[in-house]
C-alpha positions as CSV (number, residue, x, y, z in Angstrom):
1,M,-117.5,-16.7,-127.2
2,T,-120.9,-17.4,-128.7
3,T,-124.0,-17.0,-126.8
4,Q,-123.5,-19.1,-123.6
5,S,-125.0,-22.6,-123.4
6,I,-127.5,-23.1,-120.6
7,N,-129.4,-25.8,-118.9
8,L,-133.0,-24.6,-119.3
9,S,-134.5,-27.5,-117.4
10,S,-132.4,-26.7,-114.3
11,L,-133.3,-23.0,-114.5
12,K,-137.0,-23.7,-114.9
13,L,-136.9,-25.9,-111.8
14,V,-135.5,-23.0,-109.6
15,R,-137.2,-20.2,-111.4
16,E,-140.1,-19.7,-109.0
17,E,-137.9,-20.0,-106.0
18,L,-135.4,-17.5,-107.4
19,L,-138.0,-14.9,-108.3
20,S,-139.7,-15.3,-104.9
21,T,-136.4,-14.8,-103.1
22,I,-135.4,-11.8,-105.2
23,E,-138.8,-10.2,-104.5
24,A,-138.5,-10.9,-100.8
25,S,-134.9,-9.5,-100.7
26,A,-136.0,-6.4,-102.6
27,S,-138.9,-6.0,-100.1
28,K,-136.5,-6.2,-97.2
29,L,-134.4,-3.5,-98.8
30,E,-137.5,-1.3,-99.2
31,Q,-138.4,-1.8,-95.6
32,F,-134.9,-0.9,-94.5
33,V,-135.0,2.3,-96.5
34,A,-138.0,3.3,-94.3
35,D,-136.3,2.2,-91.1
36,R,-132.5,2.8,-91.6
37,E,-131.6,1.8,-88.0
38,N,-133.1,-1.7,-88.4
39,G,-130.1,-3.9,-89.1
40,D,-132.2,-7.0,-89.0
41,L,-134.0,-5.9,-92.2
42,L,-130.7,-5.3,-93.9
43,Q,-129.4,-8.6,-92.8
44,G,-132.5,-10.3,-94.1
45,C,-131.9,-8.7,-97.5
46,I,-128.3,-9.9,-97.5
47,D,-129.2,-13.5,-96.5
48,G,-131.7,-13.6,-99.4
49,I,-129.0,-12.4,-101.8
50,K,-126.7,-15.1,-100.6
51,Q,-129.3,-17.7,-101.4
52,I,-129.9,-16.2,-104.8
53,S,-126.1,-16.2,-105.5
54,G,-125.8,-19.8,-104.4
55,T,-128.6,-21.0,-106.6
56,L,-127.3,-19.2,-109.7
57,S,-123.9,-20.7,-109.1
58,V,-125.4,-24.2,-109.0
59,V,-127.3,-23.7,-112.3
60,Q,-124.2,-22.1,-113.7
61,L,-125.9,-19.2,-115.4
62,K,-122.9,-17.2,-116.3
63,G,-123.3,-13.4,-116.0
64,A,-126.3,-13.7,-113.7
65,D,-124.2,-15.4,-111.0
66,L,-121.7,-12.6,-111.3
67,L,-124.4,-10.0,-111.1
68,A,-125.7,-11.7,-107.9
69,Q,-122.2,-11.7,-106.4
70,E,-121.9,-7.9,-107.1
71,I,-125.3,-7.3,-105.6
72,L,-124.2,-9.2,-102.5
73,A,-120.9,-7.3,-102.3
74,L,-122.7,-3.9,-102.6
75,A,-125.3,-4.9,-100.0
76,Q,-122.6,-5.8,-97.5
77,E,-121.1,-2.3,-97.9
78,I,-124.3,-0.7,-96.6
79,T,-124.4,0.5,-93.0
80,T,-127.3,1.4,-90.8
81,G,-128.2,5.0,-90.3
82,Q,-128.5,7.9,-92.7
83,N,-125.5,8.7,-94.9
84,D,-125.1,9.8,-98.5
85,E,-122.9,6.9,-99.5
86,A,-125.5,4.4,-98.3
87,D,-128.2,6.3,-100.2
88,Q,-126.2,5.8,-103.4
89,F,-125.6,2.1,-102.7
90,I,-129.3,1.5,-102.1
91,S,-130.3,3.4,-105.2
92,T,-128.0,1.2,-107.3
93,L,-129.1,-2.0,-105.6
94,T,-132.8,-1.2,-106.3
95,S,-132.0,-1.0,-110.1
96,S,-130.1,-4.3,-109.9
97,F,-133.1,-6.0,-108.2
98,F,-135.1,-4.9,-111.3
99,I,-132.5,-6.2,-113.8
100,L,-131.9,-9.7,-112.3
101,P,-135.4,-11.1,-112.6
102,R,-135.8,-9.5,-116.0
103,Y,-132.7,-11.2,-117.2
104,L,-133.9,-14.6,-115.9
105,E,-137.1,-14.1,-117.9
106,Y,-135.1,-13.1,-120.9
107,V,-133.0,-16.3,-120.8
108,L,-136.1,-18.5,-120.5
109,Q,-138.0,-16.6,-123.3
110,T,-135.1,-16.5,-125.8
111,K,-133.5,-19.8,-124.7
112,R,-130.0,-18.3,-124.7
113,N,-127.6,-16.7,-122.3
114,M,-126.0,-13.4,-123.2
115,P,-124.0,-12.4,-120.1
116,V,-122.6,-9.4,-121.9
117,L,-126.0,-7.7,-121.5
118,L,-125.4,-7.6,-117.7
119,I,-122.0,-5.8,-117.9
120,P,-123.6,-2.2,-117.6
121,A,-125.5,-3.3,-114.4
122,I,-122.4,-5.0,-113.0
123,N,-120.2,-2.0,-113.7
124,E,-122.7,0.4,-112.2
125,M,-122.3,-1.5,-108.9
126,R,-118.6,-1.8,-109.2
127,Q,-118.3,1.9,-109.8
128,V,-120.1,2.9,-106.6
129,R,-117.9,0.4,-104.8
130,R,-114.8,1.9,-106.5
131,A,-113.9,-1.5,-107.8
132,P,-112.3,-2.1,-111.2
133,L,-114.8,-2.1,-114.1
134,L,-115.4,-5.0,-116.3
135,K,-114.4,-4.6,-119.9
136,D,-116.9,-5.1,-122.7
137,S,-114.9,-8.2,-123.7
138,H,-115.0,-9.8,-120.3
139,F,-117.1,-12.7,-121.4
140,F,-115.3,-13.0,-124.8
141,E,-113.4,-16.3,-124.4
142,A,-111.5,-16.4,-127.6
143,Q,-107.9,-17.6,-127.6
144,V,-106.2,-14.4,-128.9
145,K,-103.7,-15.2,-131.6
146,I,-103.3,-12.3,-134.0
147,D,-101.9,-13.6,-137.3
148,R,-100.7,-10.6,-139.3
149,G,-100.1,-12.7,-142.4
150,S,-97.7,-11.4,-145.0
151,A,-97.1,-8.1,-143.4
152,G,-94.1,-7.1,-145.6
153,Q,-91.3,-4.9,-144.5
154,A,-91.2,-1.3,-143.3
155,T,-91.4,1.1,-146.2
156,A,-89.3,4.1,-147.0
157,V,-91.5,6.2,-144.7
158,M,-89.2,5.1,-141.9
159,A,-86.6,7.4,-143.3
160,E,-88.6,10.3,-142.0
161,D,-87.9,11.6,-138.5
162,L,-90.0,9.1,-136.4
163,A,-90.6,11.6,-133.6
164,A,-92.0,14.2,-136.0
165,L,-94.1,11.6,-137.8
166,T,-95.4,10.2,-134.6
167,R,-96.3,13.6,-133.3
168,R,-98.3,14.4,-136.5
169,L,-100.1,11.0,-136.4
170,R,-100.9,11.3,-132.8
171,H,-102.3,14.8,-133.3
172,M,-104.5,13.4,-136.1
173,Y,-105.6,10.6,-133.8
174,Q,-106.3,13.0,-130.9
175,V,-108.4,15.3,-133.0
176,G,-110.6,12.4,-134.1
177,L,-110.7,11.0,-130.6
178,L,-111.8,14.3,-129.1
179,S,-114.8,14.5,-131.5
180,V,-115.7,10.9,-130.8
181,L,-115.7,11.4,-127.1
182,Q,-117.9,14.5,-127.6
183,G,-120.2,12.6,-130.0
184,K,-119.5,15.0,-132.8
185,Q,-119.0,14.0,-136.5
186,V,-118.4,10.4,-135.3
187,K,-118.1,8.6,-138.6
188,P,-115.5,11.0,-140.2
189,S,-113.6,11.2,-136.9
190,L,-113.4,7.4,-136.7
191,S,-112.1,7.3,-140.3
192,M,-109.5,9.9,-139.4
193,M,-108.3,7.9,-136.4
194,Q,-108.2,4.8,-138.7
195,R,-106.0,6.6,-141.2
196,A,-103.6,7.6,-138.4
197,L,-103.2,3.9,-137.3
198,E,-102.9,2.7,-140.9
199,R,-100.0,5.1,-141.4
200,L,-98.4,3.8,-138.1
201,E,-98.9,0.2,-139.2
202,I,-97.0,0.9,-142.4
203,I,-93.9,2.2,-140.5
204,S,-94.2,-0.6,-137.9
205,R,-94.4,-3.7,-140.1
206,G,-92.3,-6.5,-138.7
207,R,-92.3,-4.9,-135.2
208,P,-94.5,-6.3,-132.4
209,L,-96.4,-3.1,-131.7
210,G,-97.5,-3.1,-135.4
211,K,-100.1,-5.7,-134.5
212,L,-101.9,-3.2,-132.3
213,W,-102.0,-0.5,-135.0
214,W,-103.3,-3.1,-137.5
215,I,-106.1,-4.6,-135.4
216,G,-106.9,-1.1,-134.1
217,S,-107.4,0.3,-137.6
218,I,-109.6,-2.6,-138.6
219,A,-111.7,-2.1,-135.4
220,L,-112.1,1.6,-136.2
221,G,-113.1,0.9,-139.7
222,A,-115.8,-1.6,-138.5
223,M,-117.1,0.9,-136.0
224,A,-117.5,3.6,-138.7
225,Q,-119.0,1.2,-141.2
226,K,-121.5,-0.3,-138.9
227,A,-122.2,2.8,-136.8
228,M,-121.4,0.8,-133.7
229,E,-122.4,2.0,-130.3
230,L,-119.8,4.2,-128.5
231,T,-120.1,2.8,-125.0
232,K,-118.0,4.1,-122.2
233,G,-115.8,1.0,-122.4
234,R,-115.1,1.5,-126.1
235,K,-114.2,5.1,-125.6
236,L,-111.7,4.1,-122.9
237,L,-110.4,1.4,-125.3
238,L,-109.8,4.0,-128.0
239,S,-108.1,6.2,-125.5
240,T,-105.5,3.4,-124.8
241,I,-104.2,3.9,-128.3
242,D,-103.4,7.5,-127.5
243,R,-101.4,6.4,-124.5
244,E,-99.4,4.0,-126.6
245,L,-98.8,6.9,-129.1
246,K,-97.6,9.0,-126.2
247,Q,-95.1,6.3,-125.2
248,L,-93.9,6.0,-128.8
249,Q,-93.2,9.8,-128.8
250,K,-91.3,9.5,-125.5
251,Q,-89.3,6.3,-126.2
252,G,-88.8,6.4,-129.9
253,P,-88.3,3.3,-132.2
254,A,-87.6,1.1,-129.2
255,H,-91.2,1.2,-128.2
256,L,-92.2,-0.5,-131.4
257,D,-90.6,-3.6,-130.1
258,K,-93.0,-3.7,-127.2
259,E,-95.5,-6.7,-127.4
260,P,-99.1,-5.4,-127.0
261,T,-100.9,-7.2,-124.1
262,A,-103.2,-10.0,-125.0
263,D,-106.0,-8.3,-123.1
264,L,-105.7,-5.2,-125.3
265,L,-105.7,-7.2,-128.5
266,K,-108.7,-9.2,-127.3
267,D,-110.6,-6.0,-126.6
268,F,-110.2,-4.8,-130.2
269,L,-110.8,-8.3,-131.5
270,Y,-114.1,-8.4,-129.7
271,V,-115.2,-5.1,-131.3
272,V,-114.3,-6.5,-134.8
273,A,-116.2,-9.7,-134.1
274,L,-119.3,-7.7,-133.0
275,S,-119.4,-5.7,-136.2
276,D,-120.5,-8.7,-138.3
277,S,-118.9,-6.9,-141.3
278,D,-118.3,-8.6,-144.6
279,D,-115.1,-6.6,-145.1
280,E,-112.3,-8.8,-146.4
281,R,-109.8,-7.5,-143.9
282,I,-112.2,-8.3,-141.1
283,K,-112.9,-11.8,-142.4
284,A,-109.1,-12.4,-142.7
285,L,-108.5,-11.2,-139.2
286,L,-111.2,-13.3,-137.6
287,A,-110.2,-16.4,-139.6
288,G,-106.5,-15.9,-138.7
289,S,-107.4,-15.5,-135.1
290,R,-109.7,-18.5,-135.1
291,V,-112.6,-16.6,-133.7
292,T,-116.0,-18.3,-133.9
293,P,-119.1,-16.3,-134.6
294,L,-120.5,-14.6,-131.5
295,G,-124.1,-15.4,-132.3
296,Y,-125.1,-11.7,-132.0
297,T,-124.1,-8.4,-133.4
298,D,-123.6,-4.9,-131.9
299,A,-127.0,-3.8,-133.2
300,E,-128.7,-6.8,-131.7
301,L,-126.8,-6.3,-128.4
302,R,-128.3,-2.8,-128.2
303,R,-131.8,-4.0,-128.9
304,E,-131.6,-6.7,-126.4
305,R,-130.2,-4.4,-123.7
306,D,-133.2,-2.1,-124.3
307,A,-135.6,-5.0,-124.1
308,L,-134.0,-6.0,-120.8
309,R,-135.0,-2.7,-119.3
310,G,-138.5,-3.0,-120.7
311,P,-141.7,-4.3,-119.0
312,S,-141.4,-7.6,-117.1
313,A,-143.2,-10.8,-118.0
314,N,-145.5,-10.3,-115.1
315,T,-146.4,-6.8,-116.3
316,I,-147.0,-8.0,-119.9
317,S,-149.1,-10.9,-118.5
318,S,-151.2,-8.5,-116.4
319,M,-151.7,-6.2,-119.4
320,V,-152.8,-9.2,-121.6
321,T,-155.3,-10.2,-119.0
322,V,-156.8,-6.7,-118.8
323,L,-157.0,-6.4,-122.6
324,K,-158.6,-9.9,-123.0
325,D,-161.2,-8.9,-120.4
326,E,-162.0,-5.7,-122.3
327,L,-162.2,-7.5,-125.6
328,S,-164.5,-10.2,-124.1
329,A,-166.9,-7.4,-122.9
330,V,-166.9,-5.9,-126.4
331,K,-167.7,-9.3,-128.0
332,D,-170.5,-9.8,-125.5
333,M,-172.0,-6.5,-126.6
334,L,-171.8,-7.4,-130.3
335,E,-173.3,-10.9,-129.6
336,R,-176.3,-9.4,-127.7
337,A,-176.9,-6.9,-130.5
338,S,-176.8,-9.6,-133.1
339,Q,-179.2,-11.8,-131.3
340,A,-181.6,-8.9,-130.5
341,G,-181.6,-7.5,-133.9
342,S,-181.4,-3.9,-132.5
343,W,-178.7,-1.4,-131.6
344,A,-179.3,1.2,-128.8
345,P,-177.4,4.6,-129.0
346,E,-175.9,4.1,-125.5
347,E,-174.4,0.8,-126.6
348,N,-172.7,2.7,-129.5
349,D,-171.1,5.1,-127.1
350,E,-170.0,2.3,-124.7
351,L,-168.6,0.3,-127.5
352,V,-166.6,3.2,-128.9
353,G,-165.3,4.0,-125.5
354,N,-164.1,0.4,-124.8
355,L,-162.5,0.1,-128.2
356,S,-160.7,3.5,-127.9
357,K,-159.2,2.5,-124.6
358,I,-157.9,-0.8,-126.0
359,S,-156.6,0.9,-129.1
360,E,-154.6,3.4,-127.0
361,I,-153.1,0.7,-124.9
362,L,-152.0,-1.2,-128.0
363,S,-150.5,1.9,-129.5
364,V,-148.5,2.6,-126.3
365,V,-146.9,-0.9,-126.3
366,G,-146.1,-0.6,-130.0
367,L,-148.8,-2.9,-131.6
368,V,-149.5,-0.3,-134.2
369,S,-151.2,-2.6,-136.7
370,A,-153.8,-3.9,-134.2
371,S,-154.4,-0.4,-132.8
372,N,-155.0,1.0,-136.3
373,T,-157.4,-1.9,-137.0
374,L,-159.5,-0.9,-134.0
375,R,-159.5,2.7,-135.0
376,T,-160.9,1.7,-138.4
377,E,-163.7,-0.1,-136.6
378,I,-164.3,2.8,-134.3
379,A,-164.9,5.0,-137.3
380,K,-167.4,2.5,-138.7
381,I,-169.3,2.4,-135.4
382,A,-169.4,6.2,-135.2
383,A,-171.0,6.2,-138.6
384,W,-173.7,3.9,-137.4
385,K,-174.7,6.5,-134.8
386,Q,-174.7,9.3,-137.3
387,S,-176.9,7.4,-139.7
388,G,-179.4,6.6,-137.0
389,E,-179.8,3.0,-138.4
390,A,-178.9,-0.2,-136.6
391,P,-175.9,-2.0,-138.2
392,A,-176.6,-5.1,-140.3
393,N,-175.4,-8.5,-139.0
394,K,-172.7,-8.5,-141.7
395,E,-171.3,-5.3,-140.3
396,L,-171.3,-6.7,-136.8
397,L,-169.5,-9.8,-138.1
398,E,-166.8,-7.6,-139.7
399,V,-166.2,-5.9,-136.3
400,A,-166.1,-9.3,-134.6
401,D,-163.6,-10.5,-137.2
402,S,-161.3,-7.6,-136.4
403,L,-161.7,-8.3,-132.7
404,L,-160.6,-11.9,-133.3
405,Y,-157.4,-10.6,-135.0
406,V,-156.7,-8.2,-132.2
407,E,-157.3,-10.9,-129.6
408,S,-155.0,-13.2,-131.4
409,T,-152.3,-10.5,-131.4
410,V,-152.7,-9.8,-127.7
411,S,-152.6,-13.5,-126.9
412,G,-149.2,-13.8,-128.6
413,L,-147.7,-11.2,-126.3
414,G,-147.7,-13.7,-123.5
415,T,-144.9,-15.7,-125.1
416,L,-142.9,-12.8,-126.5
417,N,-140.4,-10.2,-125.4
418,L,-141.6,-6.7,-126.4
419,S,-138.5,-6.0,-128.4
420,D,-138.5,-3.9,-131.5
421,D,-138.0,-6.9,-133.7
422,Q,-140.9,-8.8,-132.1
423,L,-143.2,-5.8,-132.4
424,A,-142.2,-5.3,-136.1
425,R,-142.9,-8.9,-136.8
426,I,-146.3,-8.7,-135.2
427,N,-147.2,-5.5,-136.9
428,S,-146.2,-6.7,-140.3
429,G,-148.0,-10.1,-140.0
430,S,-151.2,-10.7,-141.9
431,R,-154.5,-11.1,-140.0
432,T,-154.8,-14.7,-141.2
433,D,-151.3,-15.7,-140.1
434,I,-151.7,-14.1,-136.7
435,I,-155.1,-15.7,-136.1
436,A,-153.9,-19.1,-137.4
437,G,-150.8,-18.9,-135.3
438,N,-152.7,-18.2,-132.1
439,Q,-155.2,-21.0,-132.9
440,I,-152.3,-23.4,-133.3
441,V,-150.8,-22.3,-129.9
442,E,-154.2,-22.8,-128.3
443,A,-154.6,-26.2,-129.9
444,E,-151.2,-27.3,-128.7
445,A,-152.1,-26.2,-125.2
446,L,-155.2,-28.4,-125.4
447,V,-153.1,-31.4,-126.5
448,F,-150.8,-30.9,-123.5
449,Q,-153.7,-30.4,-121.1
450,E,-155.3,-33.7,-122.3
451,A,-151.9,-35.5,-122.2
452,E,-151.3,-34.4,-118.6
453,A,-154.8,-35.5,-117.5
454,G,-154.2,-38.8,-119.3
455,L,-150.9,-39.4,-117.5
456,S,-152.4,-38.6,-114.2
457,M,-155.2,-41.1,-114.8
458,I,-152.7,-43.7,-115.8
459,K,-150.7,-43.3,-112.6
460,R,-153.9,-43.6,-110.6
461,A,-154.9,-46.7,-112.6
462,L,-151.5,-48.4,-112.0
463,S,-151.7,-47.7,-108.3
464,S,-155.1,-49.2,-108.1
465,Y,-154.0,-52.2,-110.2
466,S,-151.1,-52.9,-107.8
467,E,-153.2,-52.4,-104.7
468,S,-155.9,-54.7,-105.9
469,G,-153.6,-57.7,-106.5
470,F,-153.3,-56.9,-110.2
471,D,-157.0,-56.7,-111.2
472,R,-156.8,-55.9,-114.9
473,G,-160.1,-54.1,-114.7
474,H,-158.3,-51.1,-113.2
475,I,-156.0,-50.7,-116.3
476,K,-158.4,-51.7,-119.1
477,N,-158.5,-48.0,-120.4
478,V,-154.7,-47.3,-120.0
479,S,-153.8,-48.5,-123.5
480,T,-156.5,-46.4,-125.1
481,T,-155.4,-43.3,-123.1
482,L,-151.8,-43.9,-124.2
483,A,-152.9,-44.2,-127.8
484,T,-154.7,-40.8,-127.5
485,I,-151.6,-39.2,-126.0
486,R,-149.4,-40.7,-128.7
487,G,-151.6,-39.3,-131.4
488,G,-151.5,-35.8,-129.8
489,M,-147.8,-35.8,-129.6
490,G,-147.5,-36.8,-133.2
491,V,-149.9,-34.1,-134.4
492,I,-147.9,-31.3,-132.7
493,G,-144.6,-32.7,-134.0
494,L,-143.1,-34.2,-130.8
495,T,-141.9,-37.4,-132.5
496,R,-139.6,-38.6,-129.7
497,A,-142.4,-38.3,-127.1
498,A,-144.8,-40.1,-129.5
499,K,-142.4,-43.0,-129.8
500,V,-141.9,-43.3,-126.1
501,T,-145.7,-43.3,-125.6
502,A,-146.1,-46.0,-128.3
503,A,-143.6,-48.2,-126.4
504,C,-145.5,-47.6,-123.2
505,Q,-148.7,-48.7,-124.9
506,D,-147.0,-51.8,-126.2
507,F,-145.8,-52.7,-122.7
508,V,-149.3,-52.3,-121.2
509,T,-150.9,-54.4,-124.0
510,E,-148.3,-57.2,-124.1
511,A,-147.1,-57.5,-120.5
512,L,-150.1,-56.3,-118.4
513,L,-153.2,-57.1,-120.4
514,N,-152.6,-60.1,-122.6
515,N,-150.2,-62.3,-120.7
516,D,-150.2,-64.1,-117.4
517,H,-148.8,-62.1,-114.6
518,P,-145.0,-62.5,-114.6
519,E,-143.1,-63.2,-111.4
520,M,-141.3,-59.9,-111.5
521,L,-144.5,-57.8,-112.1
522,P,-144.1,-55.6,-109.0
523,Q,-140.6,-54.6,-110.1
524,M,-141.7,-54.2,-113.7
525,L,-144.5,-51.8,-112.6
526,E,-142.0,-49.7,-110.7
527,T,-139.8,-49.5,-113.8
528,F,-142.8,-48.6,-115.9
529,A,-143.8,-45.9,-113.4
530,D,-140.3,-44.4,-114.0
531,A,-141.1,-44.3,-117.7
532,V,-144.4,-42.6,-117.1
533,I,-142.8,-40.1,-114.7
534,G,-140.1,-39.3,-117.2
535,L,-142.7,-38.7,-119.9
536,E,-144.7,-36.5,-117.5
537,Y,-141.6,-34.5,-116.7
538,Y,-140.9,-33.9,-120.3
539,M,-144.6,-32.9,-120.9
540,D,-144.3,-30.3,-118.2
541,S,-141.2,-28.7,-119.9
542,A,-142.6,-28.9,-123.4
543,K,-145.9,-27.3,-122.3
544,A,-144.0,-24.1,-121.6
545,D,-141.6,-24.5,-124.5
546,K,-142.3,-26.9,-127.3
547,D,-138.6,-26.8,-128.2
548,A,-137.5,-27.9,-124.8
549,D,-134.6,-30.3,-124.5
550,D,-136.1,-33.7,-125.1
551,N,-133.1,-35.5,-123.7
552,V,-135.1,-35.8,-120.4
553,L,-137.0,-38.6,-122.3
554,K,-133.9,-40.7,-122.0
555,I,-135.1,-41.7,-118.5
556,A,-138.3,-43.1,-120.0
557,E,-136.5,-44.7,-122.9
558,E,-134.0,-46.5,-120.6
559,S,-136.8,-47.7,-118.4
560,L,-138.8,-49.1,-121.4
561,E,-135.6,-50.8,-122.8
562,A,-135.2,-52.5,-119.4
563,L,-138.7,-53.8,-119.7
564,G,-137.9,-55.3,-123.1
565,H,-139.7,-52.5,-125.1
566,P,-136.9,-50.4,-126.7
567,I,-137.9,-47.4,-128.7
568,Q,-138.5,-48.2,-132.4
């Protein structure tokens, strides 16, 4: 399984409804906590969850739909009245109501679905319901076919007493396993466990169970090499090997002819695939098992899971708004000082106070570079006060330049997850790149704003044109407006949209402005309106995400082709 494909357009259409319903259901749960005898509040919460689950099933957002089903199952276990079990259920539900909207935001921001991120939250609910837990490999959809290759034959080591050898190797494995479970000397312990399985694999060559020792030893090597996370699921997986060793001790050589379950092999294969190791044995195993790249590694999985529990998009948006207001106030102070040619001591203190507050906030959220920039400027401003002299305009401009950099950095937060990778990229970026990047984003937003206004004007013009009995005076500016929109789309690199707009312009010029009115004009206008609406729908998607799927433009393209103006 790679990262799951998703229909972003469908998810965007239901996003607001989903978030609103999640918020309403969570609110009902909070009210129920305060009034535990009120079954109507609990039922209102459950009804909302049913709606959420149904919507997620329709958009086929794998992982999120299962999380919603688990939330529903847990909510239906809650009873009215005070009891310890219900308290535990409610506490777990509250956490899940936080995770679900964060995951929807994550999918829309990153444009990929990683349902594996939701397994911990799903298992938390399953555990309190005493339901079987999902394995880490639950969403791993590979067809497990372990090809051992040229395994060779069992060596002379088989001449040893198998029971004694198994006992020794199991002990070796158990010593390592115990340390791993306790989190002590993890890397050497994994290596020792790997050694035990490699020995077992040698004596089991040609026997079905040998595949388990082989893939298990490779997985252990990958875990040690890449310092992979020892999740609860992985610890349980490593413990299954010990149970197989116990059976080998009991049953002797006959147990080596037992075929390991496909699920068990898949669990180990998933660990190997997650490692993203360049080890030759791992490459051979994945190639022989026909496993496609996952699209993420264990390290990335950890980072994304942490980001999922970080601040929500609404929280970040609110913080950005507050910071921008503070920065705007500081810029106003600098502008007044520059115009007046004077600098009052009280302004110095106020400026330092405002900048210090902004710097602290930036430091807390991890924007170290921007925070340090402000601290440098604070030191300069403090020096102005000590000197007793008003700053020169050049010095004020230097502070203003730093504020522009900080403002550009803050503006970029609105479209980013506050993950470690994103913060590192921001902190390492140059001032010029960050300012330029923000200016490009603002310019693109202006292009979309003008395009939307232009399309709205075109729709009104077409309506007036039709209602007036086709008076061309109502559409005389439509061609010019379309040319402007086409130019904007070309500038920001949306070539397909630009071509559609050009075809629209050709239709208006050739069919509506220059020729006699054709007999089928009313029907042609309806078809042209379809093209405009298709273009408008795409603009709405591209405004939020310039890389949005442009296949929605096919509606407009088909309409224009029907009008005799295919896309060139």
